[in-house]
C-alpha positions in Angstrom: 26.6 -1.1 -12.0 24.7 -4.2 -13.3 21.8 -3.7 -15.6 18.7 -2.8 -13.6 16.1 -5.3 -14.6 14.0 -5.8 -11.5 11.5 -3.6 -9.6 9.5 -3.7 -6.4 6.1 -2.1 -6.2 4.9 -1.8 -2.6 1.1 -2.1 -2.6 0.3 -3.5 0.9 -1.3 -0.4 2.5 -4.9 -0.3 3.5 -5.8 2.9 1.6 -7.5 4.4 4.6 -7.7 7.9 3.0 -10.1 6.5 0.5 -12.5 4.6 2.8 -15.1 3.4 2.3 -14.2 2.8 -1.4 -11.1 0.8 -0.3 -12.8 -1.4 2.2 -13.1 -4.1 -0.5 -11.2 -2.7 -3.5 -7.4 -2.0 -3.2 -6.6 1.7 -3.7 -4.1 0.6 -6.3 -7.0 -0.8 -8.4 -9.0 2.4 -8.3 -9.2 3.5 -11.9 -7.8 6.7 -13.5 -10.6 6.9 -16.0 -10.6 3.2 -17.0 -7.1 2.0 -16.1 -6.2 0.9 -12.6 -3.6 3.2 -11.0 -1.1 0.4 -10.5 -1.2 -0.4 -14.2 0.3 3.0 -15.0 3.1 2.2 -12.5 3.8 -1.2 -14.1 3.8 0.4 -17.6 6.3 3.0 -16.6 8.6 0.3 -15.2 8.3 -1.8 -18.4 9.0 1.2 -20.7 12.1 1.8 -18.7 13.5 -1.7 -19.4 12.4 -3.5 -16.3 11.8 -7.2 -16.9 10.7 -8.7 -13.6 8.3 -6.9 -11.2 7.5 -7.9 -7.6 4.3 -6.5 -6.1 4.2 -6.4 -2.3 0.5 -7.1 -1.4 -1.5 -8.3 1.6 -4.2 -10.9 2.1 -7.0 -8.7 0.8 -5.4 -7.8 -2.5 -5.4 -10.9 -4.7 -7.3 -8.9 -7.3 -4.1 -7.1 -8.1 -2.5 -10.4 -9.1 -5.6 -11.3 -11.0 -5.5 -8.1 -13.0 -2.0 -8.9 -14.4 -2.9 -12.6 -15.1 -4.7 -14.1 -18.0 -8.5 -14.6 -17.6 -9.3 -17.5 -19.9 -13.1 -17.2 -19.8 -13.1 -13.4 -20.5 -10.6 -13.8 -23.3 -12.6 -16.6 -24.9 -15.8 -14.6 -24.7 -14.1 -11.6 -26.4 -12.8 -13.8 -29.1 -16.2 -15.4 -29.7 -17.7 -12.0 -29.9 -15.1 -10.9 -32.4 -14.1 -8.1 -30.0 -10.5 -8.2 -31.1 -9.6 -4.8 -29.8 -10.6 -5.6 -26.2 -9.1 -9.1 -26.5 -5.7 -7.7 -27.4 -6.1 -5.1 -24.6 -6.5 -7.7 -21.8 -3.9 -10.0 -23.2 -1.4 -7.2 -23.4 -1.9 -6.5 -19.7 -1.1 -10.1 -18.8 1.9 -10.3 -21.1 3.6 -6.9 -20.5 6.1 -8.2 -17.9 6.9 -11.1 -15.6 4.9 -10.1 -12.5 5.2 -11.8 -9.1 3.6 -11.1 -5.7 4.5 -11.6 -2.1 2.5 -10.7 0.9 3.6 -8.3 3.7 2.2 -10.2 6.6 2.7 -7.4 9.1 2.0 -3.7 8.2 5.4 -2.4 9.4 6.0 0.4 6.9 7.5 1.0 3.5 11.0 -0.1 4.5 9.7 -3.4 5.7 7.7 -3.8 2.5 10.8 -3.3 0.4 12.7 -5.8 2.7 10.1 -8.4 1.8 11.6 -8.4 -1.7 15.1 -9.3 -0.6 15.1 -12.9 -1.9 13.6 -11.7 -5.2 16.2 -9.1 -5.8 19.3 -11.0 -4.7 22.5 -8.9 -5.2 21.2 -6.8 -8.1 20.4 -3.1 -8.1 16.7 -2.6 -8.5 13.9 0.0 -8.9 11.2 0.9 -6.4 8.0 2.5 -7.6 5.3 3.6 -5.2 1.7 3.0 -6.4 0.5 6.4 -5.1 2.6 8.4 -7.5 1.8 8.5 -11.2 4.3 10.5 -13.3 3.6 11.6 -16.8 6.5 12.2 -19.1 6.0 11.1 -22.7 9.6 11.2 -23.7 11.3 9.5 -20.7 9.6 8.1 -17.6 10.7 9.1 -14.1 12.3 5.7 -13.3 14.1 5.7 -16.6 15.7 9.0 -15.6 16.8 7.5 -12.3 18.2 4.4 -13.9 20.3 6.5 -16.2 21.5 8.7 -13.3 22.4 5.5 -11.2 24.4 4.1 -14.1 26.1 7.4 -14.8 27.1 8.0 -11.2 27.4 4.5 -10.0 25.2 4.7 -6.9 21.7 4.6 -5.5 19.4 7.4 -6.7 16.2 8.7 -5.2 13.6 10.7 -7.2 12.8 14.1 -5.9 10.9 17.3 -6.9 10.7 20.6 -5.2 7.5 21.3 -3.1 6.1 24.4 -1.4 7.0 25.1 2.2 3.5 24.2 3.4 3.8 20.7 2.0 7.3 19.8 3.3 5.9 18.0 6.4 4.2 15.4 4.1 7.3 14.0 2.6 10.8 12.5 3.1 13.1 15.5 2.5 16.6 15.3 1.0 19.6 17.0 2.6 22.0 17.7 -0.2 25.8 17.4 0.3 26.9 18.8 -3.0 25.5 19.6 -6.5 26.7 17.1 -9.0 25.1 18.6 -12.1 22.0 20.5 -13.1 19.4 17.9 -11.8 21.6 15.7 -9.5 22.8 16.2 -6.0 24.8 13.9 -3.7 22.9 13.2 -0.5 24.2 13.9 3.0 21.1 12.6 4.6 17.3 12.4 4.5 14.6 13.4 7.0 11.2 11.8 7.1 8.3 14.3 7.3 10.1 17.1 9.0 8.6 20.4 10.2 9.4 23.3 8.0 12.0 24.7 10.4 13.8 21.3 10.5 13.7 20.6 6.8 17.1 20.6 5.1 15.6 21.5 1.7 12.4 21.5 -0.3 13.5 18.5 -2.3 10.8 15.9 -1.5 11.0 12.2 -2.3 8.4 11.4 -4.9 7.9 7.6 -4.9 10.7 6.6 -7.3 14.0 5.0 -6.2 16.9 3.0 -7.8 18.7 1.2 -5.0 21.8 -1.0 -4.7 21.1 -4.3 -3.0 23.2 -3.1 0.0 20.0 -1.3 1.2 18.7 -4.6 2.6 21.5 -4.7 5.2 20.4 -1.3 6.5 16.7 -2.3 6.4 17.3 -5.5 8.4 18.5 -3.6 11.4 16.6 -0.4 10.9 14.9 0.9 14.1 11.3 2.0 13.8 10.9 5.7 12.9 8.0 7.9 12.1 4.7 6.2 12.8 6.6 3.5 14.6 7.3 1.9 11.2 10.4 0.8 9.4 11.1 3.8 7.2 12.9 3.4 3.9 14.0 7.0 4.2 15.8 6.3 7.5 17.7 3.4 5.9 18.7 5.4 2.9 19.9 8.2 5.2 22.2 5.7 7.0 23.4 4.3 3.8 24.2 7.8 2.5 26.7 8.2 5.3 28.8 5.3 4.1 28.0 5.0 0.3 27.3 7.4 -2.5 23.6 8.1 -2.8 22.2 10.7 -5.1 18.9 12.6 -5.6 17.6 13.2 -9.1 15.2 16.1 -9.7 13.3 14.2 -12.3 11.2 15.8 -15.1 7.5 15.0 -15.3 4.1 15.9 -14.0 3.4 13.9 -10.8 0.0 13.0 -9.5 -0.4 11.9 -5.9 -3.3 9.5 -6.5 -3.3 8.4 -2.9 -4.7 11.9 -2.1 -8.3 12.7 -3.1 -7.4 16.0 -4.7 -4.5 14.5 -6.7 -6.8 11.6 -7.7 -9.5 13.9 -9.0 -6.9 16.1 -10.8 -5.6 12.9 -12.5 -9.1 12.0 -13.6 -9.6 15.3 -15.3 -6.2 15.6 -16.9 -6.1 12.0 -18.2 -9.6 12.3 -19.6 -8.7 15.6 -21.4 -5.5 13.9 -22.8 -7.6 11.2 -24.6 -9.0 11.9 -28.0 -12.1 9.8 -27.3 -12.9 11.8 -24.1 -11.4 15.2 -24.5 -14.4 17.0 -26.0 -16.9 15.4 -23.6 -14.8 16.2 -20.6 -14.2 19.8 -21.8 -18.0 20.3 -22.1 -18.5 18.9 -18.6 -15.9 21.3 -17.2 -17.5 24.3 -19.1 -20.8 23.4 -17.6 -19.7 23.2 -14.0 -21.3 25.9 -11.8 -18.8 27.3 -9.2 
């Protein structure tokens, strides 16, 4: 397998679960403390060796592109104020990777969003990181674990974690064909948001993928699935019948920041993890009356 150096971050959704906050501000730009959620995703990709990142946006999300670009006026003001720490901070954001953007003109689902990156990817294997999922693992990021699995097993890999029975219907669920090693299974198929009785396992897809470029051929003729949208899960399931596709039960704490409870949990945990905020946040928590 070629070196995996490109990634797609789909970020074209409307963020309806967070209305009215997302009426004018993209959900991906909502901050976890003081860092936009999508920046955590980009940083994970960069730490995993990704060099070029394509963000799939829509017509109301130009501020995502602006965030990862230089802001000359802001940078000059910080320099003039001798605020070198913040100057270096904003410059680092702009220089962390080569970041591109393309608009998904019609909201036709995740599979269609990934298909919008076909020309960008070409014939290379690539990573996909969903902006709703932040994964914390200080030693090795989730996408790095998938990249290593893809290179070791020479095939596409989806990131999964086990979920409770009551949450199965919220996710794409992997149907294992065989256990390859402790944290890797070969896929027989996948099911998008099944009922518990129809679920083939509790291994839920968690917003991280490493895919061979052959996936585009499946996406191009993929019939609409759940929600009448082009589902990436359905295309991967078809590909798994003809090519080796694996699921990696990656290690890391995952936050679903597209969900209000997950978003709030991330705020608390990330604040507690910071030396400059830990004590203040701990005092706030102690003072909460239940």
